[in-house]
KOLBATI-25529 format. One record per residue (C-alpha): residue number from 0; residue in three letters; y, z, x. Coordinates in nm, 3 decimals, padded with zeros to 5 digits. Example, Ala and Ser with C-alpha at 12.3 -4.5 7.8 and 13.67 -1.06 7.14 Angstrom:
BEGIN
    i   aa        Y        Z        X
    0  ALA  -00.450   00.780   01.230
    1  SER  -00.106   00.714   01.367
This chain:
BEGIN
    i   aa        Y        Z        X
    0  MET  -00.035  -00.056  -00.003
    1  ALA   00.323  -00.078   00.133
    2  ASN   00.552   00.190   00.257
    3  ARG   00.688   00.406  -00.019
    4  PRO   01.073   00.566  -00.038
    5  GLN   01.091   00.895   00.255
    6  PRO   01.224   01.245   00.108
    7  ARG   01.565   01.331   00.378
    8  PHE   01.575   01.741   00.572
    9  PRO   01.675   01.894   00.587
   10  GLU   01.481   01.958   00.202
   11  PRO   01.516   02.358   00.086
   12  HIS   01.339   02.298  -00.193
   13  THR   01.053   02.006  -00.093
   14  GLU   01.013   02.096   00.259
   15  PRO   00.674   02.270   00.195
   16  PHE   00.501   02.048   00.013
   17  TRP   00.563   01.761   00.251
   18  GLU   00.450   01.979   00.484
   19  GLY   00.169   02.019   00.339
   20  ALA   00.121   01.665   00.225
   21  GLN   00.100   01.574   00.614
   22  LYS  -00.200   01.778   00.570
   23  GLY  -00.342   01.649   00.311
   24  GLU  -00.306   01.960   00.079
   25  LEU  -00.164   01.933  -00.233
   26  ARG   00.151   02.201  -00.260
   27  TYR   00.215   02.407  -00.587
   28  GLN   00.421   02.744  -00.637
   29  ARG   00.357   03.020  -00.864
   30  CYS   00.575   03.271  -01.001
   31  ASN   00.454   03.610  -00.863
   32  ASP   00.650   03.743  -01.124
   33  CYS   00.576   03.620  -01.487
   34  ASP   00.257   03.412  -01.279
   35  ASP   00.345   03.072  -01.427
   36  VAL   00.304   02.701  -01.245
   37  VAL   00.554   02.589  -01.087
   38  PHE   00.571   02.210  -01.084
   39  TYR   00.802   01.997  -00.888
   40  PRO   00.940   02.261  -00.606
   41  ARG   01.203   02.446  -00.608
   42  HIS   01.398   02.731  -00.588
   43  HIS   01.389   03.028  -00.951
   44  CYS   01.085   02.970  -01.239
   45  PRO   01.230   02.782  -01.488
   46  ALA   01.067   03.069  -01.815
   47  CYS   01.152   03.355  -01.653
   48  GLY   01.448   03.279  -01.385
   49  CYS   01.243   03.492  -01.105
   50  GLY   01.334   03.375  -00.760
   51  ASP   00.987   03.535  -00.596
   52  LEU   00.785   03.205  -00.600
   53  SER   00.457   03.130  -00.379
   54  TRP   00.288   02.826  -00.199
   55  HIS  -00.068   02.738  -00.333
   56  VAL  -00.285   02.506  -00.267
   57  SER  -00.433   02.250  -00.508
   58  ALA  -00.802   02.185  -00.535
   59  GLY  -00.679   01.810  -00.594
   60  GLU  -00.874   01.721  -00.932
   61  GLY  -00.755   01.636  -01.287
   62  THR  -00.706   01.409  -01.587
   63  VAL  -00.465   01.100  -01.626
   64  TYR  -00.228   01.213  -01.881
   65  THR  -00.023   00.868  -01.894
   66  PHE   00.012   00.553  -01.748
   67  SER   00.213   00.282  -01.739
   68  VAL   00.142  -00.062  -01.510
   69  VAL   00.481  -00.227  -01.355
   70  ARG   00.385  -00.571  -01.288
   71  GLN   00.707  -00.718  -01.128
   72  ASN   00.897  -00.521  -00.900
   73  ARG   01.179  -00.623  -00.647
   74  MET   01.265  -00.228  -00.446
   75  PRO   01.164  -00.296  -00.126
   76  GLY   00.849  -00.130  -00.010
   77  PHE   00.707  -00.195  -00.379
   78  ILE   00.757  -00.609  -00.406
   79  ASP   00.434  -00.668  -00.274
   80  LEU   00.232  -00.461  -00.471
   81  GLY   00.141  -00.718  -00.702
   82  ALA   00.007  -00.503  -01.029
   83  TYR   00.010  -00.138  -00.971
   84  SER  -00.009   00.164  -01.235
   85  VAL   00.256   00.465  -01.212
   86  ALA   00.080   00.771  -01.424
   87  TYR   00.129   01.170  -01.538
   88  ILE  -00.153   01.327  -01.337
   89  ASP  -00.233   01.669  -01.497
   90  LEU  -00.366   01.855  -01.236
   91  ASP  -00.646   02.177  -01.255
   92  GLU  -00.442   02.465  -01.198
   93  GLY  -00.167   02.363  -01.535
   94  PHE   00.105   02.115  -01.353
   95  ARG   00.170   01.758  -01.407
   96  MET   00.295   01.527  -01.168
   97  MET   00.404   01.178  -01.196
   98  SER   00.239   00.943  -00.918
   99  SER  -00.038   00.613  -00.923
  100  VAL  -00.383   00.588  -00.971
  101  VAL  -00.559   00.371  -00.649
  102  GLY  -00.831   00.191  -00.560
  103  VAL  -00.893   00.040  -00.943
  104  ASP  -01.005  -00.286  -00.926
  105  ASP  -00.758  -00.406  -01.190
  106  PRO  -00.478  -00.113  -01.300
  107  THR  -00.426  -00.317  -01.613
  108  THR  -00.794  -00.269  -01.709
  109  ASP  -00.990  -00.027  -01.508
  110  ILE  -00.734   00.276  -01.650
  111  SER  -00.733   00.517  -01.907
  112  ILE  -00.611   00.856  -02.080
  113  GLY  -00.845   01.104  -01.980
  114  GLN  -00.976   00.957  -01.673
  115  ARG  -01.093   01.215  -01.365
  116  VAL  -00.861   01.125  -01.073
  117  ARG  -00.848   01.333  -00.730
  118  VAL  -00.536   01.310  -00.462
  119  GLU  -00.562   01.136  -00.174
  120  PHE  -00.316   01.056   00.091
  121  GLU  -00.192   00.756   00.157
  122  GLU  -00.019   00.716   00.527
  123  GLN   00.319   00.530   00.529
  124  ASP   00.423   00.472   00.917
  125  GLU   00.362   00.674   01.202
  126  GLY   00.642   00.988   01.142
  127  ASP   00.712   00.862   00.821
  128  TYR   00.539   01.163   00.545
  129  PRO   00.206   01.093   00.384
  130  ILE   00.205   01.016  -00.040
  131  PRO  -00.020   01.208  -00.240
  132  VAL  -00.228   00.911  -00.501
  133  PHE  -00.489   00.959  -00.697
  134  ARG  -00.808   00.790  -00.712
  135  PRO  -01.085   00.798  -01.008
  136  ILE  -01.410   00.926  -00.945
């Protein structure tokens, strides 16, 4: 897959997430006060407002909540992909993230809502951060 846009650091909210990606870990946060799962990374719990959050590593498995297939794209880094998916994945730990389902012959027919998937990390150019994508189990 083509190189994707990368985060710019320092970025205090997401830096631990991207450090995890470099280690092949899908990280998320949990509130130490109300125990709510927090994703996307942030400084405060959206449920209770507490700033005491801890980082955890997901097992990386979940289900496709919904998806769409992009058939044309003129954005550099995506233009040569052809048809590709943009999907929301419900992770087993209780958070939802946007990503892509890869490893299918035809994203218009080989992806389905409720399909079980597992995270993998797509390498980019040297020095860039790997991107979490999902492959059917």
